[in-house]
C-alpha positions as CSV (number, residue, x, y, z in Angstrom):
1,M,6.8,-12.2,5.8
2,Y,4.5,-15.3,5.9
3,R,5.5,-18.6,4.5
4,L,2.6,-20.3,2.8
5,D,3.4,-23.6,1.0
6,I,2.2,-22.5,-2.5
7,L,2.7,-24.1,-5.9
8,P,3.6,-21.6,-8.5
9,L,0.8,-20.8,-11.0
10,N,2.6,-22.1,-14.0
11,K,3.3,-25.4,-12.3
12,W,-0.4,-26.4,-12.2
13,L,-2.1,-24.0,-14.6
14,G,0.4,-24.7,-17.4
15,H,1.5,-22.1,-19.9
16,Y,-0.6,-18.9,-19.9
17,E,-0.4,-15.5,-21.6
18,L,-0.2,-12.3,-19.5
19,P,-2.5,-11.1,-18.3
20,F,-4.0,-14.5,-17.1
21,I,-7.8,-14.1,-17.5
22,V,-10.7,-15.8,-15.6
23,S,-14.0,-14.9,-17.3
24,G,-17.6,-15.9,-17.6
25,P,-21.0,-14.7,-16.5
26,C,-21.9,-13.5,-13.1
27,S,-24.6,-16.2,-12.9
28,A,-25.3,-19.5,-14.8
29,E,-28.7,-19.0,-16.3
30,S,-29.1,-21.8,-18.8
31,E,-26.9,-24.4,-20.5
32,Q,-27.1,-22.5,-23.8
33,Q,-26.1,-19.2,-22.3
34,L,-23.0,-20.9,-20.7
35,L,-22.1,-22.7,-23.9
36,D,-22.5,-19.6,-26.1
37,T,-20.4,-17.4,-23.8
38,A,-17.7,-20.1,-23.2
39,K,-17.3,-20.8,-26.9
40,A,-16.8,-17.1,-27.6
41,L,-14.3,-16.7,-24.7
42,A,-12.4,-19.8,-25.8
43,N,-11.3,-17.8,-28.9
44,I,-9.4,-15.3,-26.6
45,S,-6.0,-16.8,-25.9
46,N,-5.6,-15.1,-22.5
47,V,-8.7,-16.8,-21.1
48,K,-7.8,-20.0,-19.3
49,V,-10.7,-20.4,-16.8
50,F,-14.4,-20.1,-17.3
51,R,-16.3,-18.8,-14.2
52,A,-20.0,-19.0,-13.4
53,G,-22.0,-18.4,-10.3
54,I,-24.1,-21.4,-9.4
55,W,-25.1,-20.4,-5.9
56,K,-25.5,-16.6,-5.6
57,P,-25.2,-15.0,-2.1
58,R,-27.8,-12.3,-2.7
59,T,-28.6,-9.5,-0.2
60,H,-32.4,-10.0,-0.5
61,P,-34.1,-13.4,-0.6
62,K,-36.5,-12.7,-3.4
63,T,-33.8,-12.0,-6.0
64,F,-32.3,-14.6,-8.2
65,E,-30.1,-16.9,-6.1
66,G,-28.7,-19.1,-8.7
67,V,-29.7,-22.3,-10.5
68,G,-28.0,-24.6,-8.0
69,I,-26.6,-28.1,-8.7
70,K,-28.0,-28.4,-12.2
71,G,-25.6,-25.7,-13.3
72,L,-22.7,-28.0,-12.5
73,K,-23.8,-30.3,-15.3
74,W,-23.9,-27.4,-17.7
75,L,-20.3,-26.6,-16.7
76,K,-19.3,-30.2,-17.7
77,S,-20.6,-29.4,-21.1
78,V,-18.6,-26.2,-21.2
79,K,-15.4,-28.0,-20.4
80,K,-16.1,-30.8,-23.0
81,E,-17.0,-28.3,-25.7
82,T,-14.2,-25.7,-25.1
83,G,-11.5,-27.3,-23.1
84,L,-11.6,-24.3,-20.6
85,L,-11.1,-25.0,-16.9
86,T,-14.2,-24.3,-14.9
87,A,-14.5,-22.3,-11.6
88,V,-17.4,-22.0,-9.2
89,E,-17.9,-20.0,-6.0
90,V,-18.5,-22.1,-2.9
91,A,-19.8,-20.9,0.5
92,T,-20.6,-24.2,2.4
93,P,-19.2,-27.7,2.8
94,K,-22.1,-29.0,0.7
95,H,-21.2,-26.7,-2.2
96,V,-17.6,-28.1,-2.1
97,E,-18.8,-31.7,-2.1
98,E,-21.1,-31.1,-5.1
99,C,-18.3,-29.4,-7.0
100,L,-15.8,-32.2,-6.3
101,R,-18.4,-34.7,-7.4
102,N,-19.0,-32.9,-10.6
103,K,-15.3,-32.4,-11.4
104,V,-15.2,-28.6,-11.2
105,D,-11.6,-27.6,-11.8
106,I,-11.2,-24.6,-9.5
107,L,-13.2,-23.3,-6.5
108,W,-13.4,-19.7,-5.2
109,I,-14.4,-18.3,-1.9
110,G,-16.4,-15.1,-2.1
111,A,-16.0,-11.9,0.0
112,R,-19.0,-12.7,2.1
113,T,-17.5,-16.0,3.1
114,S,-13.9,-15.1,3.5
115,V,-14.9,-12.5,6.1
116,N,-16.0,-15.4,8.4
117,P,-13.3,-17.7,9.8
118,F,-15.9,-20.2,11.0
119,S,-17.3,-20.6,7.4
120,V,-13.8,-20.8,6.0
121,Q,-12.8,-23.5,8.5
122,E,-15.9,-25.6,7.7
123,I,-15.0,-25.4,4.0
124,C,-11.5,-26.5,4.9
125,S,-12.8,-29.6,6.6
126,V,-14.0,-30.9,3.2
127,L,-11.0,-29.7,1.3
128,K,-8.6,-31.9,3.3
129,G,-7.3,-34.7,1.2
130,T,-7.9,-32.9,-2.1
131,D,-5.5,-30.8,-4.2
132,I,-8.2,-28.7,-6.0
133,P,-7.1,-25.1,-6.7
134,V,-8.8,-22.5,-4.5
135,M,-9.1,-18.7,-5.2
136,V,-9.9,-16.5,-2.2
137,K,-11.5,-13.1,-2.6
138,N,-10.7,-10.4,-0.1
139,P,-13.2,-10.0,2.8
140,V,-15.8,-7.3,2.4
141,N,-14.1,-5.2,5.0
142,P,-10.5,-3.9,4.5
143,D,-8.5,-6.2,6.7
144,V,-5.4,-7.8,5.2
145,Q,-4.9,-10.1,8.2
146,L,-8.4,-11.5,7.8
147,W,-7.7,-12.1,4.1
148,L,-4.4,-13.7,4.9
149,G,-6.0,-15.8,7.7
150,A,-8.5,-17.3,5.2
151,L,-5.6,-18.2,2.8
152,E,-3.6,-19.7,5.7
153,R,-6.5,-21.9,6.8
154,I,-6.9,-23.3,3.3
155,N,-3.2,-23.8,2.9
156,Q,-3.1,-25.7,6.2
157,A,-5.9,-28.0,4.9
158,G,-3.3,-29.1,2.3
159,I,-4.2,-26.8,-0.6
160,K,-1.1,-25.6,-2.3
161,K,-2.7,-24.2,-5.5
162,L,-3.8,-20.9,-4.2
163,I,-4.8,-17.6,-5.8
164,A,-5.9,-14.4,-4.0
165,I,-8.5,-12.2,-5.7
166,H,-8.7,-8.5,-5.1
167,R,-12.3,-7.4,-5.6
168,G,-12.4,-4.2,-3.6
169,F,-13.9,-3.3,-0.2
170,F,-17.3,-2.1,1.1
171,S,-17.4,1.5,2.0
172,F,-20.2,3.8,3.3
173,K,-18.7,6.6,1.3
174,K,-20.1,7.2,-2.2
175,N,-17.4,7.3,-4.9
176,L,-16.8,6.1,-8.4
177,Y,-16.6,2.5,-7.5
178,R,-19.0,-0.1,-6.3
179,N,-16.3,-1.4,-4.0
180,N,-13.4,0.8,-3.0
181,P,-10.1,-0.6,-4.5
182,L,-7.8,0.4,-1.6
183,W,-4.8,-0.8,-3.7
184,E,-2.5,-0.6,-0.7
185,I,-4.2,-3.8,0.8
186,P,-3.4,-6.2,-2.0
187,V,0.0,-4.7,-2.3
188,E,0.6,-5.4,1.4
189,L,-0.7,-8.9,0.9
190,K,1.8,-9.4,-1.9
191,R,4.6,-8.0,0.3
192,L,3.7,-10.5,3.1
193,C,3.4,-13.4,0.7
194,P,5.6,-12.7,-2.3
195,D,5.0,-16.2,-3.8
196,L,1.2,-15.9,-3.7
197,P,-0.5,-15.2,-7.1
198,V,-2.8,-12.2,-6.9
199,I,-5.4,-11.3,-9.5
200,C,-7.9,-8.5,-9.6
201,D,-11.7,-8.6,-10.1
202,P,-12.4,-5.2,-11.7
203,S,-16.0,-6.1,-12.4
204,H,-16.9,-6.0,-8.7
205,I,-14.6,-3.0,-8.0
206,C,-16.2,-1.0,-10.8
207,G,-19.8,-2.0,-10.7
208,N,-20.1,-0.8,-14.3
209,K,-18.3,-1.5,-17.5
210,E,-17.1,2.0,-18.2
211,L,-14.4,1.9,-15.5
212,L,-13.1,-1.6,-16.3
213,L,-10.2,-0.6,-18.5
214,D,-8.7,1.9,-16.1
215,V,-9.0,-0.5,-13.1
216,S,-7.7,-3.4,-15.0
217,Q,-4.6,-1.4,-16.1
218,K,-4.1,-0.2,-12.5
219,A,-4.1,-3.9,-11.4
220,L,-1.4,-4.8,-13.9
221,D,0.6,-1.7,-12.9
222,T,0.6,-2.9,-9.3
223,G,2.1,-6.2,-10.4
224,M,-1.0,-8.5,-10.3
225,D,-0.9,-11.7,-12.2
226,G,-4.2,-11.5,-13.9
227,L,-7.9,-10.5,-14.0
228,M,-11.3,-12.0,-13.3
229,I,-13.8,-10.2,-15.5
230,E,-17.4,-11.0,-15.9
231,S,-18.5,-11.7,-19.4
232,H,-22.0,-12.6,-20.7
233,I,-23.1,-13.4,-24.3
234,N,-25.9,-10.8,-23.9
235,P,-25.3,-8.6,-20.8
236,D,-28.5,-6.6,-21.4
237,I,-30.7,-9.6,-20.4
238,A,-28.5,-11.0,-17.6
239,L,-30.3,-12.0,-14.4
240,T,-27.6,-10.5,-12.2
241,D,-25.2,-7.5,-12.3
242,T,-26.2,-6.4,-15.8
243,K,-24.2,-3.1,-15.7
244,Q,-20.8,-4.7,-14.9
245,Q,-20.8,-7.5,-17.4
246,I,-19.3,-7.2,-20.9
247,T,-19.5,-9.4,-24.0
248,P,-16.6,-11.7,-25.0
249,Q,-15.9,-9.3,-27.9
250,Q,-15.7,-6.3,-25.5
251,L,-13.4,-8.4,-23.3
252,S,-11.1,-9.1,-26.3
253,E,-10.9,-5.4,-27.1
254,L,-10.2,-4.5,-23.4
255,I,-7.3,-7.0,-23.3
256,Y,-5.8,-5.6,-26.5
257,K,-5.8,-2.1,-24.9
258,L,-4.0,-3.2,-21.8
259,K,-0.3,-2.4,-21.4
260,V,1.4,-5.6,-20.0
261,H,4.6,-5.1,-18.1
262,K,7.5,-7.4,-19.1
263,A,10.3,-8.8,-17.1
264,L,13.6,-6.9,-17.3
265,G,15.2,-9.5,-19.6
266,N,18.6,-7.8,-20.2
267,V,21.7,-6.8,-18.2
268,N,21.5,-3.1,-19.1
269,S,17.9,-2.8,-17.8
270,E,18.8,-4.5,-14.6
271,D,21.8,-2.3,-14.1
272,K,19.8,0.9,-14.7
273,L,17.1,-0.3,-12.3
274,K,19.7,-1.2,-9.7
275,K,21.2,2.3,-9.9
276,L,17.8,3.9,-9.5
277,R,17.0,1.7,-6.5
278,N,20.3,2.6,-4.9
279,L,19.4,6.2,-5.3
280,I,16.0,5.5,-3.6
281,D,17.9,3.8,-0.7
282,K,20.2,6.8,-0.3
283,L,17.2,9.3,-0.3
284,D,15.3,7.1,2.2
285,N,18.3,7.2,4.5
286,E,18.4,10.9,4.3
287,L,14.7,11.1,4.9
288,L,15.0,8.9,8.0
289,N,17.8,11.1,9.3
290,I,15.6,14.2,8.8
291,V,12.6,12.6,10.6
292,S,14.9,11.6,13.5
293,E,16.2,15.1,13.9
294,R,12.6,16.5,13.7
295,M,11.6,14.1,16.5
296,K,14.5,15.3,18.7
297,V,13.2,18.9,18.2
298,S,9.7,17.8,19.2
299,E,11.1,16.3,22.4
300,K,12.8,19.7,23.2
301,I,9.5,21.4,22.5
302,G,7.8,18.9,24.8
303,R,10.2,19.8,27.7
304,Y,9.7,23.5,27.1
305,K,5.9,23.1,27.2
306,N,6.1,21.1,30.4
307,N,8.4,23.6,32.1
308,N,6.1,26.5,31.1
309,N,2.7,24.7,31.7
310,I,1.7,24.9,28.0
311,A,-0.8,22.4,26.5
312,I,0.8,19.8,24.2
313,Y,-1.7,20.1,21.4
314,Q,-1.9,23.5,19.8
315,K,-4.7,23.5,17.2
316,Q,-3.9,26.8,15.6
317,R,-0.2,25.8,15.1
318,W,-1.2,22.5,13.6
319,N,-3.7,24.1,11.1
320,K,-1.1,26.7,10.0
321,M,1.6,24.1,9.6
322,I,-0.5,21.7,7.5
323,R,-1.9,24.5,5.4
324,N,1.6,25.9,4.6
325,N,3.1,22.4,3.9
326,L,0.2,21.6,1.5
327,I,0.9,24.8,-0.4
328,I,4.6,24.0,-0.6
329,G,4.0,20.4,-1.4
330,N,1.7,21.3,-4.2
331,K,4.5,23.4,-5.8
332,F,6.7,20.3,-5.7
333,G,3.9,18.3,-7.5
334,L,3.1,16.2,-4.4
335,N,-0.4,14.7,-3.9
336,K,-2.5,16.6,-1.3
337,D,-4.0,13.4,0.2
338,F,-0.6,11.8,0.5
339,L,0.8,14.9,2.2
340,S,-2.1,15.1,4.6
341,K,-1.7,11.5,5.7
342,F,2.1,11.9,5.9
343,F,2.1,14.9,8.1
344,A,-0.8,13.5,10.2
345,L,1.5,10.5,11.1
346,I,4.5,12.8,11.8
347,H,2.3,15.0,14.0
348,K,0.9,12.0,15.9
349,E,4.3,10.7,16.6
350,S,5.5,14.2,17.7
351,I,2.6,14.6,20.1
352,Q,3.2,11.1,21.5
353,R,6.9,11.9,22.2
354,Q,5.9,15.1,23.9
355,K,3.5,13.2,26.1
356,N,6.1,10.6,26.9
357,N,8.5,13.4,27.8
358,K,6.0,14.9,30.1
359,T,5.5,11.6,31.9
360,E,9.2,11.2,32.3
361,M,9.5,14.7,33.8
362,K,6.8,13.8,36.4
363,K,8.7,10.7,37.4
364,I,11.8,12.8,38.1
């Protein structure tokens, strides 16, 4: 467990309704576009923060790369007209300086920046001496330690108002999502840093508006504190990421459909959950005992193979075992992918123990 010096979200953000929502257009395009979008979003009680991209890290140089510094003045108008906090992505020390000068409320570091410790450290050099909140998106590649490292650097610069943003991970494999969610990574980050607020960016995970509701619900189901969702007053004419942006009205409808999980709140609920958790602990102990006994059998098999000059890895045996276990597991309602990974780990450890046993025999 890592100990980051973090100020709880409600201590600096104030009262907020669950789920906490950060919303606004992918890119600031004009002052009127920002004002129209922000005024509509301000009517949604869950929306506390208005986001807009001023500098856009585009893949190709001839695409729209943002309006730059003048967009910061537009955000001042947004805050004055609506009272919403403003948030901007920064990628360089110069970006940070301009945002501080123009009284931006919250900064966020994007996935293409958080992947580079040098870039994060340069940004930290400007952050020292300030207490501006900083949100950190996960790096483009699935590395929880790299994500944690970026958060640690910013925390060490004196920033206690931190939020992690899960926006999915790049993958060569084609699937439903623009960026693979890999939910186990933000869950692991939360395990390592229980006090760290984590929100989800379903817009960048999905890449299209049709999947937003399912991914947003999954984020809340995994215990995330809120969502960052891109909203544009007229997504059809947006200069960037048209397919993944929704109107403020569509955002309001999406929030209404979400099932928000409440705290336990009463003794009976806590008592019932405690009993179920105790049952889980008991079953886990039994499972560990079974795995331990299985490994002892694997070691005996290793000694037999060594004494009879038999190869440790038997492909036909492995294929038959995994095939049979998947069939049995399916009858118990267990997920095929989970079982494949589970038995692959068990098999890997069994093979390693047999190898270790062979090495010990040679020493004797």
